N, C-alpha and C positions, 0 to 999 in steps of 0.2 A: 072489891070492884077494881081498884087501881091495879092490883096484881093481875087480874084477869085481862085488863086492857094491855098491860105490859107483855103478858104472855102471847096475846093475839098479835100485837105489834111485832114482837120478835119472831113469831112463826112466819108472818108474811115477809119480814126482812130476810130471814134465812132462805125462805122459799124463793124470793126474788134473786138472791145471790146464786142459789143453785140453778135457777133457770138461766141466769146470765152465763154461768160456767158452761152449761149444756149447749146454749146457743152459740157461744164463742167457739167451743170445741167443734161443733158441727160445721160451722162455716169455715173454720181454719182447716179442718180435714178436707172439706170440699174444695177449698182454694188450692191447697197443696197437692191434692190429687189431680186437679185440673192442670196445675203447673207441671206436675210430673209427666202427665200424658203429652202435653205440648212439647216439653223438652225431649221426651222420649222419641217423639215423632221426627225431631230434627236430626237424630243420629243416623248417619248413612250406613245402615247395616249391610253386610255382605249378602244377606239373604235376599234383599231387594234386587241386587244385581244378578242373582242366580235363579230368578223366577223361571221355572221350567214351563215351556209351552209344548203341548202335544203337537205332533205333526198334523198338517191339514187343518190348522186352527183358522178361525174367522176373526178378523179384527173389526170390531164395531166402532166406527168413527162417530163419536157423539159430539155434535156441535150444539152447544147450549147457549142461549142468549145472544147478544150482539157479538159480532166478530170485531175484535179490536187489536191495536198494535201493542197495547200495554194495559193490563188490568187495573181497575180501581181497587182500592182497599175499602171494603164495606164491612163494618162490624156486624156481628150477630145481633147486637142490641138494636142497631138501626133496622134490621130486618124484623125484629120483634115489634118495633114501634110503627111499622108500616100501616097505612090506613086500609083496613080490611074491605072497605067499600070499593076502593080502586084496585085491589089485588096487588100483584107484584109490581111495584114501581121501580125497584132496583133489581134488574135481572142479573142472573149469572152471566159472566162474559167468557168468551173463548178467545185465546190469543192466536192470531193468524200464524205466527211462526211456529207455535206448538203444533198446529194442524199440519203444516208442511213437513215438520220434522218427523211427526208420527208416520205419515204416509211414506216419506223417503226411507225411513228406517225399516218399515214393513216390506218395502219393495226388495230389500236385501236380506230379509229374514226368511230362511228356508222353511220355517215352521208356519209361516203365514201364507195361505193360499188364496184367501178371499177377503176383500174389503167390503164391509156392509155399511152403507151410508145410513146413519140415524139422524134425520134432519127435523124431526117433529118439533123440537124445542128451539130451533134456530131462529134468532131474532133478525135485526137489521144488519146489513153488510153493504159495502161498496161493491159495485160491479167489478172493479179491478181486483178486489180481494177474492171474489168468487172465481174470477178467471185464473188467478194464481193457484188456487186450490185445484181447479179443473185441470190445469196444465200438469200439476204434480200427480193427479190421478192418472193422467195419460202415461206418465213415466212408470207408474205402478203397473199399468196394463202392459207396457212394453217389456216388462220382466216376465211376461207369460202368465200373469195372474188375473183373476176375475174380480170385477166390481159389480155389486148389486145394490140397487136402491129399492127399498120396500117401505111404503108408508100408507097410512089410512087416507092421507090428503096431502096435496102439494100446493104450497103458495108459489107465487111467481119466482121468488128468489130461490126457494128450495128446489123447484123444478129445474132451474138453470144448472145447479150442481148435479141433480139427478140425471140430466141429459148426458153427462159424461160416463154414466154407468153402462156396462155391457147389457144389463137387463134392468128394466124399470117395472116394478110390481106395484099395483094399486089395490086397495081393499075394494071389493065389489060395491060397497056403500059409499066409497070415497069419490074424489074428483080432482081435477087439475085446474087451478085458478090462473089463467093467463089473460090479462086484461089490458096490457100496455102500461106506459109510464105517464105520469102527469104530476103537475104541481097545483094543488088546490089549497088556498090559505083561508083563514078567517080574517075578516077586516073589521076593525073596531072603531072606526071614526065616529059613527053615530052613537055608539055606546059611550065613548069618551065625552061626546057633546052632552048626552043625557046626564052623565055623571059630573058634568061641568069641569072636566079636567082640561087644562090649557097645556097642550103639548107643543113646546117650542122646538121647531126643527131647523137645523142648519146643515146644509149638505152641498157637495160638489159632485157632479157626475150625473148625466142624464139617465144612466142605467142603474144608479145606486138605489136599490129597491128594498133594502132591509127594513125600512121604517114605513113602507107603504101600508102595512096593516093598520097603522095608527093614524094615517092621513087620508085614506081613501076608503071607498066602499066596494071597490073592485080593482082588478089588476090593470095597471097602466099599459098602454100600447107598447111602450119601450120594453117593459118587463115581459110582456107577452111574447114579443119578438125574440128576445134573447133566450127565454125559456124554451120556446119552440125549437131554436137552433140546437141547444145542447141535448134536449130530450130526444130529438130525432136521431142524433148521432148515437146516443146510448141505446136507444131502442133498436137501431140497426145492428149495433154490436151484439145485442142480446139475441135478436132473431137470427142473425147470420150464424152465430155460434150454435144455437139450439138446433136449427135445421141441418147444419153440417154434422153435428154429433148424432142426430137421429136419422140421417139420410132421408130427410123430407124435402119436398119441393121448396124452392126459395120463398114462395109466397104462402106456404102452408099456415103459418101463424096468422098472417093477415086474413086468410079465409076463415080460420077458426074464430078469430075475434069479431070479424064483420058479419059472419053468418051463423053465429052460435045458436040462435033461436031455431033456425032451419035444421041445423045438424042435431040439436037436442030433440027436436020433434022426430027425426029419423031414428033416434035411439030410444024413442018412447019415454022421454023424460029421464032416462037413466044417465046421470053425468059420468059415472064410471065407464059405462059402455061408450059414451061420447068420446072420452079420452082414448079408449082402445080403438074405436073406429077411425080416429084421426091420426093414429100412429104415435100418439104421445106416450103411451105405455105399452108394455109387451104382454102383461098378464094381469088378470083380475083374480087375486088369490086371497083366501081367508088367512088368518094368522097361522093356523095349523098347516095349511097348504104351503105357506112361506117356509115353515120349519122343514117340511118334507123336501121342498125345492133346494134349500141350503144343504141338506143331507146328501141329496143327489149330486150336487156340485163337488163336494169334498169326498164323495165316494166312501162315506162312513157307515159302519154297521151299528153305530150307537143309536140310542133312542132320540138323542138331541145333539146338535152340533156343538163343538167346542168353541165357545165365543169368549173373547177377551175384550174388555172395554178399553177405549182409547186413554182414559185417565190412568188405568193400571199399566197400559203399555207404554205410557209416557215415561215411566220409571226405567224402562229398558232402552228407550229411543236415544239416538245420538242428537244432542241438542246443539243447535247452531248459535254462534255468537255469544256463548256463555263464559268462555275463558280467554284471557289474554295470554296465550302460551308462546309468544315469540317477542323478541326485542322490537322488531318492526311490526307495528300493529295499526289497524284502522279502527277508530272508535265509532260507535253508532249511538246516537242520542234520539230518543223518541220524543217528538213534539206533537201531542195529540190533544185536541179539545179547544175550547175558547181561550183566547189570550187575555189574561187579566194581570193587573199589577201585583207585585209582591211575591211571596212564597205561596205556592199552590200545591195541592195533592196531585197524585197521578190522575190522568183523565182531564186535567185542566193545565194549560200552559201558563206558568207564572213568570213574570218578567225577571224576578230575582232567582227563582228556582232554576229556570233553564240557563240563565247566564252563569250560575254557579257551576252547572255541569259542563258548560263550554270552557269555563276557566280551568276546571279539572283536566280536561283534554289538552288545553294549552300548556299546562305545567307538567304534564306527564311526558317524560323523555322517551318512553317506549312508543307513544302514539305519534305517528308521522302524518296522519290524515284523519279527517272527520267526515262522517256522513250524517246529515241531519234529516231524519225521516219525518216529514210534515204531514199531518192529517188535521187540518184546521181551516175553518172559514174565517179566522181572524178574531178581532176583538178590539182591545184597547190600543190606540195608536201610540200612546206613551210607552206602554209595556213592549210593544213591537219594536220601538226605537231603542229601548234599553237593551233588548236582545241583540239587535243589529249592531249596536256599538260594541258589544262583547264579541260578536263575530268578527268585526274589523280588527279588534285586538288579537284575536286568534290568527287571523291571516297575516298579521305583522310578524308572527313567529316563523313564517315560511312554510308552515304545514298546509297541506291541501285541504280544501273545503268543498264538499259536494252535497247537493240537496237531492233527496229522493222524495217525490210527491206521492201521496197515497190517493184516497178517494177524492179529497179536496185539499187544495192549498191555495186559497184565494184571499184577497184583500190583505189583512194583517199577516196571513200565512204566506202571501207572496212578498210582502214587505221584508220579512226575515229571510227570504230565499234569494232575493235579487242579487246579492253580492257573491254568490257561489261561483267557484271556478267552472262548475257544470251543474245544470239542472236537469234531472231525469224525472219524467212523469210517465203515466200510462195513458193509453188511448182514451180511457173513460175518466181520467182525472178531470175535475173541475178546477180551473185556475183563473188567474187574472183578477177581475173585480177591483181594479185600481181606482179607488175612490174613497172619499172621507165624508163622515156626517157627524153632527152633534145633536144630542137629544136631551132636553131637560123638561120634565113635566112640572107644572105648578098647580096648586090646588086652591087658589084664592076664591074662585067661583064656587067650588064644591063647599068650602067652609062657609061662604056667605049664605048659601042655600040653607045651612044649618043655623044661621044666625051668629056665626063666628067671623070676626074681622081682625085684620092685622094692620097696625098703624104705628108710627113712631117717627123719629128724626135721626138723621145721620150727618156726618161732617162732609161727605162727598156723594156724588150721584151713584157711586158703587158701594156705599156703606152697607146696604141691605144684603149684598152678596147673593149667593145662591140660596135664598130663603124661599122654600117651596110654598110657603103660605102667602107669598106676595107675587105679583106679576114681575117678570124680568124688566129691569129698567132699559130704556132705549140705548143707553151707553153700554150696558152689559151685553145686550144683544149684538151691538156693533162689534164689541171685542170678540165675542164667540165666533161670529161669522167670519171676521178677519182671520182668526186663529185657524178656523176650518180651511179657509182658502190657502193660508200659508202652509198648513200641513199637507194639503193636496199638492201644492207646487213642490213641496219637499219630497213627497212620495214620487212624483214624476221624475224629479232629479235623481233620486235613489235608483229608480228603474233604468233611467237613461245611462247613468254612470256604471251601474252594476252589469247591465246587459249590453253595454256599448251600442246603444241605439240612439239615434238623433232625438232630441227632446220633442221636436215637432211630431215625429212619428209616434212617440210614446203618448203624447197628448191625444192623438187620433185613436190609439188602441185603448186608452183608459176610459174615463167617464163612468167607471163602475161596471163595465161590461165583462161578462164571464165567457170563458172559452173551454172547449174540450181539449184534451191533450194534443191531438193531431193538429188542430187549428192553431193552438198555442205554439207548436213547433214551427209551423209554416210562418207564423208572424214573428218568430224569434224570441218569444217570451220564455221558451224552454229550449234545451239543446237536443235531447234524445228521448225516445220512447223505450222504456225498459223497467225492470223490476229493481228491488233493493239490491240484489246480488250484483247487478250490472253497475249500479251506482258505486258500490264498494270497490269493484274492479277499477272504475274510473278514478276514484280517490287514490287507490294504490298506484295507478299509472302516473297521476300528477305528482305523487310523492316519489316516483322513481323506484318503486318496489316491485320485485318479481316474486318474492316469497314473503308472505305476511300472514298474520292472523287477524280476525275481526271480532270485536266483542262489544257488548252493550256497556254504556257508561250510565250508571244509575246512582241515585242518592243512596248512601249507606243506610240500610234499614235498621231502625231502632228495634229493641225488643218488643215495644208496643206494636210496631208495624208487623213484625213477624207473628205475634199472637193474633192480631186482627186478621192477617192473611190466613192463618191456620183455621181460625174459627169460621171464616167465610168459606174456605175451600172444602171443609169437611161436610158442609151441607149439600145434600143431594141436588143435582141439577134437575132431577126428575120432578121436583116439586113445582116447576114452572108450568102453568096451565096455558092452553092456547089463547091467543089474543081474543078478548071479548069485545063486544061493541062499545062498552063503557071505556075499556082501556084504549081503544082506537080514538074515541072522542077526546079522552084526556091527552093523548099524544098530539092530536091535532091542535088543541088549545095551547099546550105547553110549547109546541114548536113555533106557533105564531107569536107567543108572548116572550120567547127566549131573548130577543134583543132588549126588551124592556127589563127583564129580570136580571140581566148581567151587565147593566150599565154602571161601571165602577171606575172609569178612567178619571184620574185626578183633574183633568182639564175638560172632561165631558166630550172628548173627541174620539171617534171610533173609525177603525178600518175593518169593517165586518161584513161578510157575505153570508146571507141566509140560505143560499142555494147549495146546501150540503145534501147530496142525494141520499146519504145515510139517514137523514132525518125524516124522509118522506116514506116511511115504511107503510103507511096506511094507503098511499096512492102509487108508490114507486115499486116496491116489491111486496 
């Protein structure tokens, strides 16, 4: 019997060892195969550069996800762990400069004759970004080439880009959604009261509305007034551009949105016919009819047109700002996202991360000037000041410093812009919002409702510190309020000094109020209206350069970053599904909660503007 047990034991032991060997071998082979594929993909083969295109090719411009200045790195593992109930919470992104480079390169490519806009998966974008793409499309058309937009359905943002096309095609079962622009938030005051959360608010500025969702049940009159101002400006820019592109009457979109019920009745309830009747589209074609139409444009005898995707064509495109190929160079740094302390990944502005990039530009002898491209509604006042201090050190080097504002550069975003030699924005840029707030929730009442209490003793009135299980002491509240007021006065002085505006005038312009680009120029908060390229030229002029190159300054990418980028980009953008009702509700909630979710300033003091038009995809575009 003992021998039998020993035999069984040894059998299982050797079987276990064999299984371990097989398992380790399998995973090692899998790992090294994956590593080989990744490394293989990084090798710049000549074959990529010699990709042959047939004449009369059609370039399909695929814009997937949100249009950004700089992509976030999102791992495949994060995507696998997404909540299936909510769907795609982290969408594929498309870089604005890549889109512009693709179109510009295609305009000079004799083998490309048609640009086909593929907008079905396009997410949120700033109006300034869409205008930049539209202007580049117009340059493509000026080279004698054709632009076609063909979709089953157009959202408001998608239609803005489509309006630049020579021909707009709509599926007979589709429609065009043009509804205007609005800001509609969720307000949580009563919910917080029912949850017995004590939200301690400290702010300066009549128009500083970032925390209104937590202190009110509706929009304040001051917030309503400022929202009406910039929304009207952006809506006018939208309607003017679309009616001009489509050769419509100036009030055509106003008629469409105000009388849509009457117009739809005339179209017998057919929203596709409604769009055609009102001149918004040129044809109602099925997908097969679209294919036939494209073949007729390129005059091809083939059964289907020769179409190349923009992701493939990007391998052939001339990429802007990628190489520093001259001794005299202008550096470009992207500052996109909420401003937070410390080191942060792309898509978030870290006080330490951005400062390190500015320091690199300061110490690089080839770089004679710097353009900071800001797309941010602000965030931590402390992190904003850390960045500004590094900017002042950069300016001491004698190099030029220019700011280019994107969709939004407000509050903390304006804080880090104020000391620039020149500030460039676009007509649709949201800027200003010069104001400060502090926000600290405490949960003593919530805990008490559960029968949990906090008590103790300390050596001073401040001994409990920021203990969220206890109410803030009167002494601590006084300290925070005074700190907020001091930070606000400091913000005003920064603007007055940087912009050479009298402090009294800055105080009048501040109060947390936001402005569109043209109004900001009139008030002296910015210098010029223009794109990134014009800001680069301005930096070169300040540096005394006539010949120069311009290139991005980015954090050196680790192997981990490169692998994550690869694993992200190989996934098809086509997997993104159209926005569902649930995803829109989720976006609405997360947008309203964003100020609460990102409160990480070490002093609890923030320069943050929630009026980022890119966030209002559910009501804006």
